[in-house]
C-alpha positions in Angstrom: -19.3 130.6 3.8 -16.4 132.0 5.7 -16.9 135.9 6.3 -12.9 136.2 5.2 -13.8 134.1 1.7 -16.4 136.4 0.6 -14.6 139.0 -1.2 -12.5 136.1 -2.6 -15.8 134.8 -4.0 -17.3 138.2 -5.1 -13.4 138.9 -7.2 -14.0 135.5 -8.8 -17.0 136.0 -9.8 -16.2 139.3 -11.2 -13.4 137.7 -13.7 -15.6 135.0 -14.6 -18.3 137.6 -16.2 -15.6 139.4 -18.1 -13.9 136.5 -19.1 -10.5 138.2 -17.7 -7.5 136.0 -16.7 -6.9 135.4 -13.2 -4.3 137.8 -11.5 -3.1 138.9 -7.6 -4.5 142.5 -7.0 -3.0 143.7 -3.5 -4.5 146.5 -1.3 -2.1 148.0 1.0 -3.3 148.6 4.2 -0.5 150.1 5.9 3.2 151.1 5.7 6.0 152.3 7.3 9.5 152.6 7.2 10.9 149.1 6.0 7.6 147.2 6.7 4.4 147.0 4.5 1.1 144.7 4.6 -1.2 144.3 1.9 -4.8 142.1 1.6 -4.1 140.0 -1.7 -6.6 138.3 -3.3 -5.9 135.9 -6.3 -8.4 135.0 -9.0 -5.8 132.5 -10.8 -7.2 129.2 -11.4 -6.6 126.0 -13.0 -6.3 127.8 -16.5 -3.8 130.3 -15.8 -0.1 129.2 -16.6 1.8 130.2 -13.3 5.3 132.0 -14.1 8.1 132.5 -11.9 8.5 135.3 -9.9 11.0 136.9 -7.1 10.8 138.1 -3.8 11.6 141.4 -3.7 11.8 141.6 0.2 11.3 139.4 3.3 7.5 138.0 3.0 5.1 136.1 5.2 2.1 135.7 3.5 -0.7 134.6 6.0 -3.6 132.6 3.9 -7.1 133.5 4.5 -8.9 131.5 2.6 -8.5 129.6 -0.6 -5.1 127.7 -1.3 -2.8 127.6 -3.9 0.5 124.8 -4.5 4.0 127.4 -3.4 7.2 126.2 -5.2 10.5 127.4 -4.3 14.1 126.5 -3.6 13.5 126.3 -0.2 11.1 123.6 -1.1 6.9 124.3 -1.3 3.6 122.3 -1.4 -0.2 123.0 -0.9 -1.2 126.6 1.1 -4.3 126.1 2.8 -5.8 128.3 5.0 -4.1 129.1 8.3 -0.7 128.0 6.7 2.2 130.7 6.3 4.3 131.3 2.9 8.0 132.8 3.4 10.3 134.3 1.2 13.5 135.8 1.6 15.3 138.8 -0.9 15.7 137.7 -4.7 14.3 134.2 -4.0 12.6 132.7 -7.3 9.5 131.5 -6.6 5.9 130.5 -8.7 2.7 129.7 -6.9 -0.3 128.1 -9.2 -3.7 127.0 -8.7 -3.9 123.7 -10.1 -6.8 122.7 -8.4 -8.9 125.1 -7.5 -9.6 128.9 -8.2 -8.4 131.5 -6.0 -7.3 132.6 -2.8 -6.8 135.6 -0.1 -3.4 136.5 2.0 -2.7 139.3 4.1 1.2 140.0 2.8 3.1 141.1 5.2 6.7 142.7 3.6 10.0 143.7 5.3 13.6 145.0 3.6 16.8 143.4 4.5 17.8 145.9 7.0 14.3 145.7 9.4 13.8 142.1 8.8 17.1 141.4 10.0 16.7 143.9 13.2 13.9 142.2 14.1 14.6 138.4 13.8 18.9 138.6 13.0 20.1 135.6 11.1 20.1 134.5 7.5 16.6 134.4 6.3 14.4 131.5 6.4 15.6 128.2 5.5 11.5 126.7 4.6 9.6 127.6 2.6 6.1 127.7 4.8 4.8 126.6 8.2 1.4 124.9 8.8 -1.5 125.8 10.7 0.2 126.2 14.2 -1.5 126.8 17.2 0.7 129.2 18.1 0.1 131.0 14.8 -3.8 130.9 15.2 -3.9 134.5 17.4 -2.2 136.4 15.2 -3.9 134.6 12.0 -8.0 135.7 13.2 -6.1 139.5 13.8 -4.4 139.7 10.4 -8.4 138.5 9.3 -10.2 140.5 11.3 -8.4 143.3 10.8 -8.6 143.1 6.3 -11.9 143.3 7.4 -11.7 146.3 9.4 -13.3 145.1 12.3 -11.1 146.7 14.7 -8.2 149.5 14.8 -4.7 147.5 14.7 -1.6 148.7 14.9 -0.5 147.1 11.6 3.4 147.8 12.9 3.2 146.2 16.5 1.8 142.8 14.5 4.3 142.8 12.1 6.9 142.7 14.7 5.3 140.0 16.3 4.5 138.2 13.6 8.3 138.4 12.0 9.4 137.7 15.5 7.5 134.4 16.2 7.2 133.1 12.4 11.5 132.6 13.1 11.1 131.2 16.0 8.9 128.3 14.3 10.8 127.9 11.7 13.6 127.9 13.1 13.9 124.1 13.5 12.7 123.5 10.1 15.1 122.7 7.1 14.4 123.1 3.6 10.7 121.2 2.5 11.6 118.6 -0.2 8.7 116.1 0.2 6.9 115.2 -3.3 3.6 113.1 -3.3 2.0 112.3 -6.0 -0.3 114.8 -8.0 -3.7 113.3 -7.9 -2.9 113.7 -3.6 -2.7 116.9 -4.0 -5.6 117.6 -6.0 -7.6 115.3 -3.7 -6.2 116.8 -0.1 -6.6 120.3 -1.7 -10.4 119.2 -2.6 -10.9 118.1 1.3 -9.5 122.0 2.2 -12.1 123.9 0.3 -14.7 121.1 1.2 -13.7 122.0 4.8 -13.8 126.3 4.5 -17.3 125.8 2.3 -18.7 124.1 4.9 -17.5 124.7 8.8 -20.8 123.5 10.3 -20.9 120.0 8.9 -19.7 116.4 9.7 -15.9 116.7 8.9 -15.1 113.4 10.8 -12.8 111.8 9.0 -14.4 108.8 7.6 -16.6 112.0 6.3 -13.4 114.0 4.3 -11.9 110.4 3.2 -14.8 109.6 1.5 -14.8 113.2 -0.3 -11.5 112.5 -1.4 -12.2 108.1 -2.8 -9.4 107.5 -0.1 -9.2 104.8 2.6 -9.2 106.6 6.1 -5.9 105.5 7.3 -4.4 107.1 3.6 -6.6 109.8 3.7 -4.9 111.0 7.4 -0.9 110.0 5.9 -1.9 112.0 2.9 -3.5 115.3 4.2 -0.8 115.6 7.5 2.3 115.1 5.2 0.9 118.0 2.8 -0.6 120.4 5.5 1.6 119.4 8.3 -1.3 118.8 10.5 -3.9 115.9 11.2 -7.6 116.5 9.8 -8.9 116.9 13.5 -6.3 119.7 14.4 -6.7 121.7 10.7 -10.9 121.8 11.0 -10.4 122.7 14.0 -8.2 125.5 13.7 -10.1 126.2 10.7 -13.3 126.5 13.2 -11.9 128.9 15.7 -10.5 131.3 13.2 -14.1 131.7 11.7 -15.4 132.0 15.2 -12.7 134.3 16.5 -13.5 136.5 13.4 -17.3 136.8 14.0 -16.9 137.1 17.5 -14.8 140.0 16.3 -17.2 141.4 13.6 -21.1 140.7 15.0 -22.8 141.4 18.2 -24.9 137.7 18.4 -25.1 135.5 21.4 -21.5 133.2 21.8 -23.7 130.2 22.1 -25.1 130.8 18.0 -21.2 131.5 16.9 -20.4 128.4 18.9 -22.7 126.2 17.1 -22.5 127.9 13.6 -19.2 127.1 13.9 -19.5 123.6 14.5 -19.2 123.0 17.9 -21.5 120.8 19.0 -21.9 123.0 22.5 -20.9 125.8 23.9 -18.9 124.0 26.7 -16.2 122.6 24.1 -16.2 125.7 22.3 -15.2 127.6 25.3 -12.5 125.1 26.1 -11.1 124.9 22.8 -11.1 128.6 22.5 -9.4 129.3 25.4 -6.9 126.6 24.6 -6.4 128.4 21.1 -5.9 131.8 21.6 -5.4 132.0 25.8 -8.9 133.2 26.9 -12.5 132.9 26.8 -14.7 133.8 23.5 -16.8 136.9 25.9 -13.6 138.2 26.9 -11.6 137.7 23.6 -15.0 139.8 22.3 -14.9 142.2 24.7 -11.1 143.2 24.2 -11.4 142.7 20.5 -15.0 144.0 19.5 -16.1 146.2 17.0 -14.1 149.5 17.1 -11.7 148.2 19.9 -8.1 147.9 19.5 -6.6 144.4 19.5 -5.4 143.7 22.4 -1.3 143.0 23.1 -2.3 139.8 24.9 -3.5 137.9 21.8 -0.2 138.4 20.1 
């Protein structure tokens, strides 16, 4: 299991032992004039009824582990690790966990005045962004920061997250896609299986078999719900997990590569450099335990 999911699983175990209802528990990490950021662990599951909420400010939530269904007047869909949930002030929304328990997110909140100075415009026109290569370094930085792996300037990271998210979301319209409920449940099962077993055989045929769909229908359904292909999703999940280990542990790069599901270190080095813009060793040297987040990663 990825290190970022451990605290979520502990919270879920405590909830079950106490017989409590699920809830979202934010832990404020940092705050400033017009912005704040929190590590939010939610223990809701299929038996917890979702209820309508309303964004009080601009919100960008990075999903780090688990999954949930997000619905708003801008659209919504399956929120899986690496994806971003977007919200505008006063936008009504609902989050549900029909197909699995719990999630963990790092959430950036911005007042309207602060956000509009950063990004301008009239807010988001889409409810979410899929796991995109352009966001991987920022999501990995937020995950490492939530784990306390390095000294991070959360204010600077928040600025970069807002600017890049606005740019990526600018070309997206309202998300009006709909899929049968059972298809969403099957893809959610695949997403959670990937998260639990990053080092397993996660090829198209194996994942399709786990969901009971043909490879063709699984590929189409997975991409429609997550915004990326199964191969892209698995690759980015493995690279995010590897980046977290490089930032928090002192083990050999080859062990990180193999434990993260890569067959050899050369493929790992090539994929890591493509996603993050620098080698695993350079990433660790600039962003290991006790160091400060290098600006080049963002």
